[in-house]
KOLPAKOL-53345 format. One record per residue (C-alpha): residue in three letters; chain; x, y negated, z. Coordinates in Angstrom, 2 decimals. Last residue first. Layout:
BEGIN
aa=Ala | ch=A | X=X | Y=Y | Z=Z
...
***
This chain:
BEGIN
aa=Unk | ch=A | X=6.00 | Y=-27.09 | Z=-11.20
aa=Unk | ch=A | X=1.92 | Y=-26.96 | Z=-10.61
aa=Unk | ch=A | X=0.99 | Y=-26.70 | Z=-7.24
aa=Unk | ch=A | X=-1.59 | Y=-23.63 | Z=-6.60
aa=Unk | ch=A | X=0.84 | Y=-21.79 | Z=-4.00
aa=Unk | ch=A | X=1.71 | Y=-24.67 | Z=-1.89
aa=Unk | ch=A | X=-1.64 | Y=-25.95 | Z=-1.27
aa=Unk | ch=A | X=-3.13 | Y=-22.41 | Z=-0.68
aa=Unk | ch=A | X=-0.37 | Y=-22.40 | Z=1.89
aa=Unk | ch=A | X=-1.03 | Y=-25.05 | Z=4.00
aa=Unk | ch=A | X=-5.16 | Y=-25.12 | Z=3.48
aa=Unk | ch=A | X=-4.94 | Y=-21.47 | Z=4.60
aa=Unk | ch=A | X=-2.66 | Y=-22.39 | Z=7.69
aa=Unk | ch=A | X=-4.93 | Y=-25.51 | Z=8.69
aa=Unk | ch=A | X=-8.03 | Y=-23.69 | Z=8.35
aa=Unk | ch=A | X=-5.93 | Y=-21.14 | Z=10.80
aa=Unk | ch=A | X=-4.87 | Y=-22.84 | Z=13.44
aa=Unk | ch=A | X=-6.90 | Y=-22.23 | Z=16.27
aa=Unk | ch=A | X=-7.84 | Y=-18.91 | Z=14.68
aa=Unk | ch=A | X=-5.16 | Y=-16.73 | Z=16.92
aa=Unk | ch=A | X=-2.94 | Y=-18.98 | Z=18.50
aa=Unk | ch=A | X=-0.76 | Y=-19.36 | Z=15.56
aa=Unk | ch=A | X=0.87 | Y=-15.76 | Z=16.01
aa=Unk | ch=A | X=4.29 | Y=-17.04 | Z=17.47
aa=Unk | ch=A | X=2.64 | Y=-20.20 | Z=19.07
aa=Unk | ch=A | X=1.56 | Y=-23.16 | Z=17.69
aa=Unk | ch=A | X=1.58 | Y=-26.41 | Z=19.22
aa=Unk | ch=A | X=2.07 | Y=-28.44 | Z=16.13
aa=Unk | ch=A | X=2.37 | Y=-26.14 | Z=13.29
aa=Unk | ch=A | X=5.74 | Y=-26.92 | Z=11.04
aa=Unk | ch=A | X=5.59 | Y=-27.37 | Z=7.13
aa=Unk | ch=A | X=8.95 | Y=-26.69 | Z=5.66
aa=Unk | ch=A | X=9.40 | Y=-26.11 | Z=2.13
aa=Unk | ch=A | X=12.68 | Y=-24.46 | Z=-0.08
aa=Unk | ch=A | X=13.60 | Y=-24.89 | Z=-3.59
aa=Unk | ch=A | X=17.18 | Y=-23.81 | Z=-2.29
aa=Unk | ch=A | X=17.53 | Y=-22.32 | Z=1.36
aa=Unk | ch=A | X=20.17 | Y=-23.30 | Z=3.31
aa=Unk | ch=A | X=18.84 | Y=-25.95 | Z=5.58
aa=Unk | ch=A | X=14.94 | Y=-25.22 | Z=5.53
aa=Unk | ch=A | X=15.82 | Y=-21.29 | Z=6.86
aa=Unk | ch=A | X=17.87 | Y=-22.96 | Z=9.58
aa=Unk | ch=A | X=14.97 | Y=-25.36 | Z=10.65
aa=Unk | ch=A | X=12.55 | Y=-22.00 | Z=10.73
aa=Unk | ch=A | X=15.30 | Y=-19.94 | Z=13.20
aa=Unk | ch=A | X=15.05 | Y=-23.44 | Z=14.94
aa=Unk | ch=A | X=11.55 | Y=-23.08 | Z=16.20
aa=Unk | ch=A | X=12.28 | Y=-20.22 | Z=18.23
aa=Unk | ch=A | X=10.94 | Y=-16.82 | Z=17.18
aa=Unk | ch=A | X=9.39 | Y=-15.93 | Z=20.36
aa=Unk | ch=A | X=8.73 | Y=-18.67 | Z=22.22
aa=Unk | ch=A | X=6.57 | Y=-20.43 | Z=19.46
aa=Unk | ch=A | X=5.13 | Y=-23.70 | Z=20.23
aa=Unk | ch=A | X=6.70 | Y=-25.11 | Z=17.49
aa=Unk | ch=A | X=5.00 | Y=-23.14 | Z=14.88
aa=Unk | ch=A | X=6.38 | Y=-22.31 | Z=11.88
aa=Unk | ch=A | X=5.09 | Y=-22.63 | Z=8.26
aa=Unk | ch=A | X=8.37 | Y=-21.51 | Z=5.65
aa=Unk | ch=A | X=7.71 | Y=-21.73 | Z=2.44
aa=Unk | ch=A | X=9.56 | Y=-20.65 | Z=-0.61
aa=Unk | ch=A | X=9.61 | Y=-21.23 | Z=-4.41
aa=Unk | ch=A | X=10.79 | Y=-19.26 | Z=-7.30
aa=Unk | ch=A | X=13.88 | Y=-20.04 | Z=-9.82
aa=Unk | ch=A | X=15.19 | Y=-22.79 | Z=-8.39
aa=Unk | ch=A | X=17.86 | Y=-20.64 | Z=-6.29
aa=Unk | ch=A | X=20.86 | Y=-22.31 | Z=-5.69
aa=Unk | ch=A | X=21.14 | Y=-21.05 | Z=-1.94
aa=Unk | ch=A | X=18.86 | Y=-18.15 | Z=-2.26
aa=Unk | ch=A | X=21.33 | Y=-15.77 | Z=-2.83
aa=Unk | ch=A | X=23.40 | Y=-16.89 | Z=-0.05
aa=Unk | ch=A | X=19.74 | Y=-16.43 | Z=2.18
aa=Unk | ch=A | X=19.71 | Y=-13.04 | Z=1.31
aa=Unk | ch=A | X=23.02 | Y=-11.60 | Z=1.79
aa=Unk | ch=A | X=22.63 | Y=-14.42 | Z=5.57
aa=Unk | ch=A | X=20.26 | Y=-11.94 | Z=6.26
aa=Unk | ch=A | X=21.80 | Y=-10.06 | Z=8.43
aa=Unk | ch=A | X=20.27 | Y=-6.37 | Z=10.39
aa=Unk | ch=A | X=23.14 | Y=-4.88 | Z=11.98
aa=Unk | ch=A | X=22.23 | Y=-5.71 | Z=15.84
aa=Unk | ch=A | X=18.55 | Y=-4.50 | Z=14.84
aa=Unk | ch=A | X=20.64 | Y=-0.78 | Z=13.33
aa=Unk | ch=A | X=22.70 | Y=-0.80 | Z=16.81
aa=Unk | ch=A | X=19.10 | Y=-1.75 | Z=19.16
aa=Unk | ch=A | X=17.71 | Y=1.59 | Z=16.35
aa=Unk | ch=A | X=20.74 | Y=4.02 | Z=17.53
aa=Unk | ch=A | X=20.21 | Y=2.56 | Z=20.94
aa=Unk | ch=A | X=16.76 | Y=4.31 | Z=20.96
aa=Unk | ch=A | X=13.26 | Y=2.61 | Z=21.40
aa=Unk | ch=A | X=10.24 | Y=5.12 | Z=21.52
aa=Unk | ch=A | X=7.09 | Y=4.17 | Z=20.83
aa=Unk | ch=A | X=3.92 | Y=4.88 | Z=22.74
aa=Unk | ch=A | X=0.69 | Y=4.38 | Z=21.32
aa=Unk | ch=A | X=-2.89 | Y=3.16 | Z=23.08
aa=Unk | ch=A | X=-5.92 | Y=4.68 | Z=21.77
aa=Unk | ch=A | X=-8.98 | Y=3.53 | Z=19.09
aa=Unk | ch=A | X=-7.77 | Y=0.94 | Z=17.97
aa=Unk | ch=A | X=-3.95 | Y=0.60 | Z=19.28
aa=Unk | ch=A | X=-1.77 | Y=-1.47 | Z=21.86
aa=Unk | ch=A | X=1.67 | Y=-0.21 | Z=21.61
aa=Unk | ch=A | X=3.41 | Y=1.27 | Z=24.51
aa=Unk | ch=A | X=7.21 | Y=0.75 | Z=25.17
aa=Unk | ch=A | X=9.51 | Y=3.89 | Z=26.04
aa=Unk | ch=A | X=13.17 | Y=3.42 | Z=26.67
aa=Unk | ch=A | X=16.11 | Y=4.68 | Z=24.74
aa=Unk | ch=A | X=20.27 | Y=6.05 | Z=25.71
aa=Unk | ch=A | X=19.05 | Y=7.02 | Z=29.30
aa=Unk | ch=A | X=20.62 | Y=4.91 | Z=31.47
aa=Unk | ch=A | X=21.48 | Y=2.05 | Z=29.81
aa=Unk | ch=A | X=18.30 | Y=2.12 | Z=27.17
aa=Unk | ch=A | X=16.19 | Y=2.58 | Z=31.00
aa=Unk | ch=A | X=18.02 | Y=0.08 | Z=32.58
aa=Unk | ch=A | X=16.96 | Y=-2.44 | Z=29.65
aa=Unk | ch=A | X=13.69 | Y=-1.66 | Z=29.57
aa=Unk | ch=A | X=13.75 | Y=-2.15 | Z=33.77
aa=Unk | ch=A | X=15.20 | Y=-5.47 | Z=32.82
aa=Unk | ch=A | X=12.04 | Y=-6.43 | Z=30.62
aa=Unk | ch=A | X=12.88 | Y=-7.00 | Z=26.93
aa=Unk | ch=A | X=14.10 | Y=-9.47 | Z=24.13
aa=Unk | ch=A | X=16.43 | Y=-10.95 | Z=26.21
aa=Unk | ch=A | X=17.80 | Y=-8.02 | Z=27.83
aa=Unk | ch=A | X=17.99 | Y=-6.54 | Z=24.39
aa=Unk | ch=A | X=20.49 | Y=-9.38 | Z=23.00
aa=Unk | ch=A | X=20.58 | Y=-9.05 | Z=19.26
aa=Unk | ch=A | X=23.21 | Y=-11.80 | Z=17.30
aa=Unk | ch=A | X=25.18 | Y=-8.70 | Z=16.46
aa=Unk | ch=A | X=24.95 | Y=-9.33 | Z=12.39
aa=Unk | ch=A | X=22.81 | Y=-12.06 | Z=12.10
aa=Unk | ch=A | X=18.75 | Y=-13.35 | Z=12.00
aa=Unk | ch=A | X=17.44 | Y=-15.76 | Z=10.81
aa=Unk | ch=A | X=13.42 | Y=-14.93 | Z=12.38
aa=Unk | ch=A | X=10.32 | Y=-15.36 | Z=10.44
aa=Unk | ch=A | X=7.66 | Y=-17.68 | Z=11.58
aa=Unk | ch=A | X=5.37 | Y=-17.10 | Z=8.43
aa=Unk | ch=A | X=7.66 | Y=-16.94 | Z=5.81
aa=Unk | ch=A | X=5.55 | Y=-17.61 | Z=2.73
aa=Unk | ch=A | X=7.00 | Y=-16.52 | Z=-1.06
aa=Unk | ch=A | X=6.13 | Y=-17.80 | Z=-4.14
aa=Unk | ch=A | X=7.14 | Y=-17.43 | Z=-7.99
aa=Unk | ch=A | X=6.15 | Y=-13.23 | Z=-8.56
aa=Unk | ch=A | X=7.93 | Y=-11.22 | Z=-11.37
aa=Unk | ch=A | X=10.67 | Y=-13.99 | Z=-12.28
aa=Unk | ch=A | X=10.75 | Y=-14.65 | Z=-15.84
aa=Unk | ch=A | X=13.46 | Y=-14.73 | Z=-15.58
aa=Unk | ch=A | X=15.00 | Y=-12.26 | Z=-13.20
aa=Unk | ch=A | X=17.14 | Y=-13.55 | Z=-10.15
aa=Unk | ch=A | X=15.00 | Y=-15.21 | Z=-8.47
aa=Unk | ch=A | X=13.10 | Y=-12.19 | Z=-7.73
aa=Unk | ch=A | X=15.67 | Y=-10.19 | Z=-5.91
aa=Unk | ch=A | X=15.82 | Y=-12.86 | Z=-3.83
aa=Unk | ch=A | X=12.69 | Y=-13.16 | Z=-3.20
aa=Unk | ch=A | X=12.39 | Y=-9.78 | Z=-2.70
aa=Unk | ch=A | X=14.57 | Y=-10.62 | Z=0.96
aa=Unk | ch=A | X=12.50 | Y=-13.04 | Z=1.63
aa=Unk | ch=A | X=9.25 | Y=-10.54 | Z=1.63
aa=Unk | ch=A | X=11.41 | Y=-8.09 | Z=3.48
aa=Unk | ch=A | X=12.56 | Y=-10.28 | Z=6.72
aa=Unk | ch=A | X=9.50 | Y=-12.04 | Z=6.55
aa=Unk | ch=A | X=7.79 | Y=-8.77 | Z=7.40
aa=Unk | ch=A | X=9.54 | Y=-9.07 | Z=11.49
aa=Unk | ch=A | X=7.29 | Y=-12.21 | Z=11.56
aa=Unk | ch=A | X=4.92 | Y=-12.82 | Z=9.10
aa=Unk | ch=A | X=5.12 | Y=-11.96 | Z=5.91
aa=Unk | ch=A | X=3.80 | Y=-13.88 | Z=2.55
aa=Unk | ch=A | X=3.84 | Y=-12.62 | Z=-0.93
aa=Unk | ch=A | X=2.37 | Y=-14.93 | Z=-3.71
aa=Unk | ch=A | X=1.03 | Y=-14.74 | Z=-7.68
aa=Unk | ch=A | X=1.45 | Y=-10.91 | Z=-7.65
aa=Unk | ch=A | X=-0.02 | Y=-9.93 | Z=-11.53
aa=Unk | ch=A | X=-2.58 | Y=-7.02 | Z=-12.48
aa=Unk | ch=A | X=-2.29 | Y=-3.85 | Z=-13.64
aa=Unk | ch=A | X=-4.10 | Y=-2.36 | Z=-11.07
aa=Unk | ch=A | X=-1.66 | Y=0.82 | Z=-11.06
aa=Unk | ch=A | X=1.57 | Y=-0.38 | Z=-12.77
aa=Unk | ch=A | X=1.62 | Y=-3.77 | Z=-11.21
aa=Unk | ch=A | X=-0.27 | Y=-3.99 | Z=-7.94
aa=Unk | ch=A | X=1.46 | Y=-0.23 | Z=-7.43
aa=Unk | ch=A | X=5.05 | Y=-1.23 | Z=-8.20
aa=Unk | ch=A | X=4.46 | Y=-4.39 | Z=-5.17
aa=Unk | ch=A | X=3.27 | Y=-1.62 | Z=-2.85
aa=Unk | ch=A | X=6.13 | Y=0.47 | Z=-3.70
aa=Unk | ch=A | X=8.26 | Y=-2.28 | Z=-3.01
aa=Unk | ch=A | X=6.79 | Y=-3.45 | Z=0.29
aa=Unk | ch=A | X=7.04 | Y=0.12 | Z=1.32
aa=Unk | ch=A | X=11.00 | Y=-0.01 | Z=0.47
aa=Unk | ch=A | X=11.42 | Y=-3.15 | Z=1.97
aa=Unk | ch=A | X=10.17 | Y=-1.67 | Z=5.27
aa=Unk | ch=A | X=11.99 | Y=1.10 | Z=4.83
aa=Unk | ch=A | X=15.23 | Y=-0.94 | Z=4.82
aa=Unk | ch=A | X=13.93 | Y=-3.28 | Z=7.81
aa=Unk | ch=A | X=13.50 | Y=-0.58 | Z=10.39
aa=Unk | ch=A | X=13.91 | Y=-2.39 | Z=13.08
aa=Unk | ch=A | X=12.47 | Y=0.04 | Z=15.99
aa=Unk | ch=A | X=11.20 | Y=2.92 | Z=13.83
aa=Unk | ch=A | X=7.56 | Y=4.48 | Z=13.56
aa=Unk | ch=A | X=7.78 | Y=7.99 | Z=11.68
aa=Unk | ch=A | X=5.37 | Y=8.31 | Z=9.19
aa=Unk | ch=A | X=1.81 | Y=7.82 | Z=8.09
aa=Unk | ch=A | X=-0.32 | Y=5.03 | Z=7.53
aa=Unk | ch=A | X=-2.87 | Y=3.65 | Z=9.75
aa=Unk | ch=A | X=-1.36 | Y=1.22 | Z=11.78
aa=Unk | ch=A | X=2.17 | Y=1.31 | Z=11.86
aa=Unk | ch=A | X=4.35 | Y=4.39 | Z=11.03
aa=Unk | ch=A | X=5.66 | Y=3.21 | Z=7.56
aa=Unk | ch=A | X=4.09 | Y=-0.51 | Z=7.18
aa=Unk | ch=A | X=0.41 | Y=-1.07 | Z=6.73
aa=Unk | ch=A | X=-0.91 | Y=-3.08 | Z=4.07
aa=Unk | ch=A | X=-2.00 | Y=-6.21 | Z=2.57
aa=Unk | ch=A | X=-3.86 | Y=-7.00 | Z=-0.93
aa=Unk | ch=A | X=-5.55 | Y=-10.06 | Z=-1.79
aa=Unk | ch=A | X=-7.34 | Y=-10.20 | Z=-5.39
aa=Unk | ch=A | X=-7.48 | Y=-13.53 | Z=-6.27
aa=Unk | ch=A | X=-9.69 | Y=-16.96 | Z=-6.39
aa=Unk | ch=A | X=-7.18 | Y=-19.57 | Z=-4.16
aa=Unk | ch=A | X=-9.58 | Y=-20.60 | Z=-1.49
aa=Unk | ch=A | X=-11.43 | Y=-17.58 | Z=-1.61
aa=Unk | ch=A | X=-8.66 | Y=-14.94 | Z=-1.81
aa=Unk | ch=A | X=-7.02 | Y=-17.26 | Z=0.87
aa=Unk | ch=A | X=-10.14 | Y=-16.97 | Z=3.26
aa=Unk | ch=A | X=-10.62 | Y=-13.23 | Z=3.26
aa=Unk | ch=A | X=-7.10 | Y=-13.04 | Z=3.65
aa=Unk | ch=A | X=-6.12 | Y=-15.07 | Z=6.14
aa=Unk | ch=A | X=-8.53 | Y=-13.49 | Z=8.11
aa=Unk | ch=A | X=-7.42 | Y=-10.54 | Z=7.87
aa=Unk | ch=A | X=-3.88 | Y=-11.34 | Z=8.79
aa=Unk | ch=A | X=-4.11 | Y=-13.81 | Z=12.28
aa=Unk | ch=A | X=-6.31 | Y=-10.84 | Z=13.38
aa=Unk | ch=A | X=-4.04 | Y=-8.16 | Z=13.18
aa=Unk | ch=A | X=-5.55 | Y=-5.91 | Z=10.15
aa=Unk | ch=A | X=-2.43 | Y=-5.62 | Z=8.30
aa=Unk | ch=A | X=-0.60 | Y=-4.06 | Z=11.30
aa=Unk | ch=A | X=1.68 | Y=-4.52 | Z=14.49
aa=Unk | ch=A | X=4.62 | Y=-3.44 | Z=15.72
aa=Unk | ch=A | X=6.76 | Y=-5.96 | Z=14.34
aa=Unk | ch=A | X=5.40 | Y=-8.32 | Z=11.72
aa=Unk | ch=A | X=2.44 | Y=-7.72 | Z=8.72
aa=Unk | ch=A | X=2.99 | Y=-7.65 | Z=5.40
aa=Unk | ch=A | X=1.04 | Y=-9.85 | Z=2.98
aa=Unk | ch=A | X=0.56 | Y=-9.26 | Z=-0.75
aa=Unk | ch=A | X=-1.45 | Y=-11.91 | Z=-2.66
aa=Unk | ch=A | X=-3.07 | Y=-10.39 | Z=-6.32
aa=Unk | ch=A | X=-3.18 | Y=-12.06 | Z=-9.67
aa=Unk | ch=A | X=-7.11 | Y=-12.97 | Z=-11.64
aa=Unk | ch=A | X=-6.71 | Y=-11.62 | Z=-14.88
aa=Unk | ch=A | X=-6.84 | Y=-8.08 | Z=-14.25
aa=Unk | ch=A | X=-10.65 | Y=-8.43 | Z=-13.13
aa=Unk | ch=A | X=-11.18 | Y=-4.73 | Z=-11.19
aa=Unk | ch=A | X=-13.17 | Y=-2.48 | Z=-12.95
aa=Unk | ch=A | X=-10.80 | Y=0.49 | Z=-12.53
aa=Unk | ch=A | X=-12.15 | Y=2.60 | Z=-15.14
aa=Unk | ch=A | X=-11.52 | Y=0.00 | Z=-17.72
aa=Unk | ch=A | X=-8.17 | Y=-0.96 | Z=-15.88
aa=Unk | ch=A | X=-7.31 | Y=2.74 | Z=-15.84
aa=Unk | ch=A | X=-7.93 | Y=2.81 | Z=-19.72
aa=Unk | ch=A | X=-6.11 | Y=0.09 | Z=-20.89
aa=Unk | ch=A | X=-2.75 | Y=1.17 | Z=-18.84
aa=Unk | ch=A | X=-2.69 | Y=4.67 | Z=-20.69
aa=Unk | ch=A | X=0.62 | Y=4.64 | Z=-22.22
aa=Unk | ch=A | X=2.44 | Y=3.62 | Z=-18.90
aa=Unk | ch=A | X=0.78 | Y=6.64 | Z=-17.42
aa=Unk | ch=A | X=-2.14 | Y=7.15 | Z=-15.39
aa=Unk | ch=A | X=-4.90 | Y=9.96 | Z=-14.02
aa=Unk | ch=A | X=-7.91 | Y=8.58 | Z=-12.91
aa=Unk | ch=A | X=-10.22 | Y=10.27 | Z=-10.16
aa=Unk | ch=A | X=-13.32 | Y=8.13 | Z=-10.31
aa=Unk | ch=A | X=-14.46 | Y=6.43 | Z=-6.70
aa=Unk | ch=A | X=-11.69 | Y=3.30 | Z=-7.57
aa=Unk | ch=A | X=-14.19 | Y=0.64 | Z=-8.65
aa=Unk | ch=A | X=-13.29 | Y=-3.31 | Z=-7.75
aa=Unk | ch=A | X=-16.49 | Y=-5.64 | Z=-8.06
aa=Unk | ch=A | X=-15.63 | Y=-9.05 | Z=-8.06
aa=Unk | ch=A | X=-12.74 | Y=-11.20 | Z=-6.84
aa=Unk | ch=A | X=-11.35 | Y=-7.96 | Z=-4.56
aa=Unk | ch=A | X=-10.67 | Y=-7.90 | Z=-1.07
aa=Unk | ch=A | X=-7.66 | Y=-4.70 | Z=-1.33
aa=Unk | ch=A | X=-6.88 | Y=-2.85 | Z=2.24
aa=Unk | ch=A | X=-4.10 | Y=-0.50 | Z=2.11
aa=Unk | ch=A | X=-2.75 | Y=2.16 | Z=4.63
aa=Unk | ch=A | X=0.71 | Y=3.49 | Z=3.01
aa=Unk | ch=A | X=1.76 | Y=7.13 | Z=2.61
aa=Unk | ch=A | X=5.56 | Y=7.75 | Z=1.96
aa=Unk | ch=A | X=6.15 | Y=10.92 | Z=0.50
aa=Unk | ch=A | X=9.67 | Y=12.68 | Z=0.03
aa=Unk | ch=A | X=9.10 | Y=14.29 | Z=3.56
aa=Unk | ch=A | X=6.47 | Y=16.63 | Z=2.09
aa=Unk | ch=A | X=2.58 | Y=15.89 | Z=1.39
aa=Unk | ch=A | X=-0.21 | Y=17.12 | Z=3.74
aa=Unk | ch=A | X=-3.28 | Y=15.62 | Z=2.32
aa=Unk | ch=A | X=-6.80 | Y=16.60 | Z=3.99
aa=Unk | ch=A | X=-6.26 | Y=14.87 | Z=7.45
aa=Unk | ch=A | X=-9.48 | Y=12.98 | Z=7.62
aa=Unk | ch=A | X=-10.08 | Y=11.05 | Z=4.50
aa=Unk | ch=A | X=-8.64 | Y=7.87 | Z=3.43
aa=Unk | ch=A | X=-9.93 | Y=6.33 | Z=-0.39
aa=Unk | ch=A | X=-6.72 | Y=8.04 | Z=-2.54
aa=Unk | ch=A | X=-3.66 | Y=6.72 | Z=-4.18
aa=Unk | ch=A | X=-1.47 | Y=9.02 | Z=-5.21
aa=Unk | ch=A | X=2.28 | Y=7.52 | Z=-7.15
aa=Unk | ch=A | X=4.71 | Y=8.85 | Z=-8.88
aa=Unk | ch=A | X=8.24 | Y=7.39 | Z=-9.95
aa=Unk | ch=A | X=9.90 | Y=9.16 | Z=-12.51
aa=Unk | ch=A | X=13.63 | Y=9.72 | Z=-13.15
aa=Unk | ch=A | X=12.23 | Y=12.90 | Z=-13.38
aa=Unk | ch=A | X=15.18 | Y=15.07 | Z=-11.55
aa=Unk | ch=A | X=14.99 | Y=11.69 | Z=-9.45
aa=Unk | ch=A | X=11.04 | Y=12.20 | Z=-8.90
aa=Unk | ch=A | X=10.34 | Y=9.20 | Z=-6.08
aa=Unk | ch=A | X=7.01 | Y=9.79 | Z=-4.47
aa=Unk | ch=A | X=4.61 | Y=6.23 | Z=-3.51
aa=Unk | ch=A | X=1.77 | Y=7.81 | Z=-1.71
aa=Unk | ch=A | X=-1.06 | Y=4.48 | Z=-1.40
aa=Unk | ch=A | X=-3.84 | Y=4.81 | Z=1.07
aa=Unk | ch=A | X=-7.06 | Y=3.88 | Z=0.42
aa=Unk | ch=A | X=-9.40 | Y=0.60 | Z=1.29
aa=Unk | ch=A | X=-11.57 | Y=-1.44 | Z=-0.59
aa=Unk | ch=A | X=-13.14 | Y=-5.09 | Z=0.23
aa=Unk | ch=A | X=-15.39 | Y=-7.26 | Z=-1.77
aa=Unk | ch=A | X=-17.69 | Y=-9.84 | Z=-0.25
aa=Unk | ch=A | X=-15.09 | Y=-10.29 | Z=2.43
aa=Unk | ch=A | X=-16.83 | Y=-11.09 | Z=6.26
aa=Unk | ch=A | X=-16.02 | Y=-14.65 | Z=7.30
aa=Unk | ch=A | X=-14.32 | Y=-15.62 | Z=11.12
aa=Unk | ch=A | X=-13.60 | Y=-11.60 | Z=11.38
aa=Unk | ch=A | X=-12.09 | Y=-11.02 | Z=14.93
aa=Unk | ch=A | X=-15.41 | Y=-10.09 | Z=16.07
aa=Unk | ch=A | X=-16.14 | Y=-7.69 | Z=13.26
aa=Unk | ch=A | X=-13.71 | Y=-4.77 | Z=15.05
aa=Unk | ch=A | X=-10.82 | Y=-4.41 | Z=12.58
aa=Unk | ch=A | X=-10.58 | Y=-0.62 | Z=11.56
aa=Unk | ch=A | X=-10.67 | Y=-0.58 | Z=7.67
aa=Unk | ch=A | X=-10.10 | Y=2.75 | Z=7.07
aa=Unk | ch=A | X=-12.87 | Y=5.03 | Z=8.64
aa=Unk | ch=A | X=-14.84 | Y=2.46 | Z=6.71
aa=Unk | ch=A | X=-16.00 | Y=3.42 | Z=3.80
aa=Unk | ch=A | X=-16.09 | Y=7.14 | Z=4.90
aa=Unk | ch=A | X=-16.24 | Y=9.65 | Z=2.74
aa=Unk | ch=A | X=-13.73 | Y=7.72 | Z=0.28
aa=Unk | ch=A | X=-13.52 | Y=8.89 | Z=-3.56
aa=Unk | ch=A | X=-9.70 | Y=10.29 | Z=-4.44
aa=Unk | ch=A | X=-7.32 | Y=8.38 | Z=-6.89
aa=Unk | ch=A | X=-4.29 | Y=9.64 | Z=-8.97
aa=Unk | ch=A | X=-1.51 | Y=7.48 | Z=-10.07
aa=Unk | ch=A | X=1.29 | Y=8.39 | Z=-12.29
aa=Unk | ch=A | X=3.85 | Y=5.68 | Z=-12.96
aa=Unk | ch=A | X=6.37 | Y=5.81 | Z=-16.06
aa=Unk | ch=A | X=10.11 | Y=5.71 | Z=-16.36
aa=Unk | ch=A | X=11.96 | Y=5.68 | Z=-19.59
***
């Protein structure tokens, strides 16, 4: 039988892992903790082991089999993650007591998009106001290689993104001992969210019933043309040397990202058709797509296609909104739409 192990270490600087300027936050969360989650797969022991610690400098150097994900958790009431805790499935009661988190409140998980992070203005503000509106904990995290998370950044890293989401789901269910009410994905993050929704749709009862697709792309194999996404000079570099570089603005310094032809090929192999096929006759989970009709990155036609092909699906169009919903311009509308969808009675 598999088990999970969780270890917590104290954080010296409570804001070293927060990272978003105060000016970006319309409302400040009353209770928020920041930590790293490490997922270690031990096949020989048939165990999934985790380490959770508050972020320090570079005092932990794991092996290549560990994925380190930066997380921010807004809680309803106090949450104490300071005490070192080692737990298995047999000691969940002890863990829940020591962590001082209200396990009767479910969790909302938020996944960011391409070359972004958990503290993007849209997502960090959604986290605060959805927690207040729905009276639930909200956890958002950085995918591997993004934000504060460790690991190598890769273009179109869909497989790793999905593994990261599964690690976070496992942590919420077995580490915090909480249920998951809703999972939200923006742009590329929605690919992992929809894939997990298809997994949940085949389970009875589903471990999560509500999923929100914010400006997601309906990707099919061989539909990606780099010339429609990248500038001409980047495409020339790709053709001549097999890669190009792009600059991602960072919190303290910019990051140079390398996009290779191999990664472009991997992006072109990405296909959501198998996921959509599993959701065509879906009745177990509820899926909401929210899309701006002025999105010039992922055209609105993608949203209409999701609505046509996914069962038990609701489509909400935000008039005049762009791919990132114009920062906070349509924030209240998004919160109302998501909360209304997730709190409806079946």
